[in-house]
VOPAGU-2260 file (C-alpha; in pm, 1 decimal, decimal comma):
REM VOPAGU-2260
SITE   aa  ch    i         X         Y         Z
SITE  UNK   A    0    1283,8    2212,8     530,9
SITE  UNK   A    1    1006,3    1955,4     536,8
SITE  UNK   A    2     944,7    1711,1     816,0
SITE  UNK   A    3     885,6    1349,8     737,3
SITE  UNK   A    4     746,5    1098,2     975,0
SITE  UNK   A    5     956,7     785,4     984,7
SITE  UNK   A    6     750,1     481,2     898,3
SITE  UNK   A    7     843,8     151,1    1058,6
SITE  UNK   A    8     973,2     -87,8     796,2
SITE  UNK   A    9    1028,5    -459,0     806,7
SITE  UNK   A   10    1380,3    -573,8     732,0
SITE  UNK   A   11    1446,8    -705,9     382,7
SITE  UNK   A   12    1389,7   -1084,5     383,9
SITE  UNK   A   13    1715,2   -1277,6     383,2
SITE  UNK   A   14    1829,3   -1485,6      84,8
SITE  UNK   A   15    1879,1   -1794,8     303,7
SITE  UNK   A   16    1590,5   -1894,9     526,6
SITE  UNK   A   17    1650,6   -1803,8     892,1
SITE  UNK   A   18    1477,1   -2123,3    1011,1
SITE  UNK   A   19    1795,3   -2325,8     963,5
SITE  UNK   A   20    1692,5   -2541,9     669,7
SITE  UNK   A   21    1921,9   -2527,0     367,2
SITE  UNK   A   22    1671,5   -2353,1     140,9
SITE  UNK   A   23    1624,6   -2002,6       6,2
SITE  UNK   A   24    1379,9   -1795,9     213,6
SITE  UNK   A   25    1129,7   -1763,0     -73,1
SITE  UNK   A   26    1114,1   -2142,8    -118,3
SITE  UNK   A   27    1099,9   -2213,4     254,5
SITE  UNK   A   28     925,2   -1996,1     514,8
SITE  UNK   A   29     871,8   -1705,5     276,2
SITE  UNK   A   30     594,7   -1893,0      95,5
SITE  UNK   A   31     410,0   -1936,9     425,0
SITE  UNK   A   32     459,9   -1571,5     518,3
SITE  UNK   A   33     321,1   -1456,4     181,9
SITE  UNK   A   34      18,4   -1687,4     207,1
SITE  UNK   A   35     118,9   -1884,8    -104,0
SITE  UNK   A   36     119,3   -2205,3     105,0
SITE  UNK   A   37      26,4   -2322,9     453,5
SITE  UNK   A   38     273,9   -2494,4     685,0
SITE  UNK   A   39     207,3   -2869,2     649,1
SITE  UNK   A   40     334,0   -2970,8     995,0
SITE  UNK   A   41     362,5   -2823,2    1343,0
SITE  UNK   A   42     741,5   -2812,7    1303,9
SITE  UNK   A   43     716,2   -2628,0     971,4
SITE  UNK   A   44     484,3   -2375,4    1136,9
SITE  UNK   A   45     724,8   -2334,2    1429,3
SITE  UNK   A   46    1015,8   -2275,8    1190,6
SITE  UNK   A   47     808,6   -2024,7     992,9
SITE  UNK   A   48     712,6   -1840,2    1310,5
SITE  UNK   A   49    1079,5   -1816,4    1412,4
SITE  UNK   A   50    1154,6   -1675,9    1064,9
SITE  UNK   A   51     868,7   -1428,2    1113,1
SITE  UNK   A   52    1031,2   -1305,8    1434,0
SITE  UNK   A   53    1360,3   -1266,1    1245,5
SITE  UNK   A   54    1197,6   -1072,7     959,2
SITE  UNK   A   55     963,1    -870,0    1182,6
SITE  UNK   A   56     642,7   -1013,3    1034,1
SITE  UNK   A   57     402,8    -959,6    1325,5
SITE  UNK   A   58      97,7    -999,4    1098,7
SITE  UNK   A   59     201,7   -1358,0    1019,3
SITE  UNK   A   60     265,8   -1431,1    1386,2
SITE  UNK   A   61     -83,0   -1310,7    1479,2
SITE  UNK   A   62    -242,2   -1494,2    1185,0
SITE  UNK   A   63     -82,5   -1823,9    1295,3
SITE  UNK   A   64    -169,4   -1786,3    1664,7
SITE  UNK   A   65    -463,9   -1984,3    1804,9
SITE  UNK   A   66    -772,0   -1758,2    1838,6
SITE  UNK   A   67    -813,3   -1866,0    2203,8
SITE  UNK   A   68    -465,2   -1750,1    2307,2
SITE  UNK   A   69    -376,6   -1483,5    2047,5
SITE  UNK   A   70    -298,0   -1139,4    2190,1
SITE  UNK   A   71    -485,2    -838,4    2054,6
SITE  UNK   A   72    -159,4    -696,8    1920,8
SITE  UNK   A   73     205,5    -784,2    1902,4
SITE  UNK   A   74     482,6    -527,1    1925,8
SITE  UNK   A   75     815,5    -673,3    1817,8
SITE  UNK   A   76    1138,3    -520,9    1943,9
SITE  UNK   A   77    1316,8    -383,8    1634,0
SITE  UNK   A   78    1649,1    -411,6    1819,0
SITE  UNK   A   79    1614,4    -785,8    1879,6
SITE  UNK   A   80    1861,9    -988,1    1671,8
SITE  UNK   A   81    1776,7   -1356,8    1642,4
SITE  UNK   A   82    2083,9   -1563,5    1557,2
SITE  UNK   A   83    1975,2   -1926,7    1523,0
SITE  UNK   A   84    1718,1   -2197,5    1573,5
SITE  UNK   A   85    1772,7   -2549,1    1704,2
SITE  UNK   A   86    1488,7   -2802,0    1702,7
SITE  UNK   A   87    1532,6   -3024,8    2008,7
SITE  UNK   A   88    1233,8   -3253,5    1948,9
SITE  UNK   A   89     888,1   -3281,9    1801,4
SITE  UNK   A   90     583,0   -3492,1    1885,5
SITE  UNK   A   91     292,4   -3563,8    1654,7
SITE  UNK   A   92     211,6   -3256,3    1443,4
SITE  UNK   A   93     202,1   -3429,0    1103,0
SITE  UNK   A   94     -72,8   -3429,4     842,0
SITE  UNK   A   95    -231,6   -3716,2    1037,6
SITE  UNK   A   96    -255,4   -3533,4    1371,4
SITE  UNK   A   97    -471,2   -3257,3    1514,2
SITE  UNK   A   98    -216,6   -3153,2    1780,0
SITE  UNK   A   99     159,9   -3143,9    1804,1
SITE  UNK   A  100     451,9   -3018,4    2006,4
SITE  UNK   A  101     790,5   -2876,0    1913,4
SITE  UNK   A  102    1072,9   -2818,7    2159,4
SITE  UNK   A  103    1329,7   -2568,0    2042,0
SITE  UNK   A  104    1603,5   -2329,3    2139,8
SITE  UNK   A  105    1604,8   -1991,3    1966,6
SITE  UNK   A  106    1924,6   -1794,4    2011,5
SITE  UNK   A  107    1947,0   -1418,0    2007,8
SITE  UNK   A  108    2229,9   -1176,9    2061,0
SITE  UNK   A  109    2299,2   -1210,1    2433,1
SITE  UNK   A  110    2103,2   -1526,1    2514,6
SITE  UNK   A  111    1855,9   -1792,1    2412,7
SITE  UNK   A  112    1495,6   -1896,3    2458,8
SITE  UNK   A  113    1408,3   -2262,1    2528,8
SITE  UNK   A  114    1040,7   -2347,4    2473,5
SITE  UNK   A  115     814,6   -2649,3    2438,8
SITE  UNK   A  116     542,4   -2516,4    2208,7
SITE  UNK   A  117     197,1   -2665,7    2157,4
SITE  UNK   A  118      17,4   -2648,9    1824,9
SITE  UNK   A  119    -335,3   -2734,9    1711,6
SITE  UNK   A  120    -518,3   -2741,1    1384,0
SITE  UNK   A  121    -792,8   -2482,8    1339,3
SITE  UNK   A  122   -1001,0   -2516,5    1023,4
SITE  UNK   A  123    -732,9   -2750,2     886,3
SITE  UNK   A  124    -439,6   -2510,5     943,2
SITE  UNK   A  125    -168,1   -2543,2    1206,5
SITE  UNK   A  126    -162,5   -2264,0    1465,7
SITE  UNK   A  127      49,1   -2192,5    1772,6
SITE  UNK   A  128    -148,0   -2253,6    2093,1
SITE  UNK   A  129      97,0   -2184,5    2377,1
SITE  UNK   A  130     423,2   -2298,7    2528,2
SITE  UNK   A  131     614,9   -2384,8    2841,2
SITE  UNK   A  132     971,2   -2292,4    2928,8
SITE  UNK   A  133    1152,3   -2604,9    3053,6
SITE  UNK   A  134    1404,4   -2556,1    3331,7
């Protein structure tokens, strides 16, 4: 009997985009994850990062993290089940801005995360800088 080492696998991308927009994954956040397009706004990047957490795409999360604040590695919990995203507000973050904020609530099985995230452009691309957790 041979022994095989189990390789970690990412879940199969969903048909509907997890970010909450009424679009298929491949036409929404999937194109950002694959590198076919760059998120045009801070909110689009935030939605795509949420979708990356859902699909287990740690490489995308690291790639879209500001170099100043990016961790050396990111270990996602394979047991975490994200269940929804609600955008509570956004400030700046359009094609005409160099910074932006997005306040959101991300729900997971057993709770939720409320964050006010800050984004900046680096070499023309939106990246996640950091965030605060409002009371």
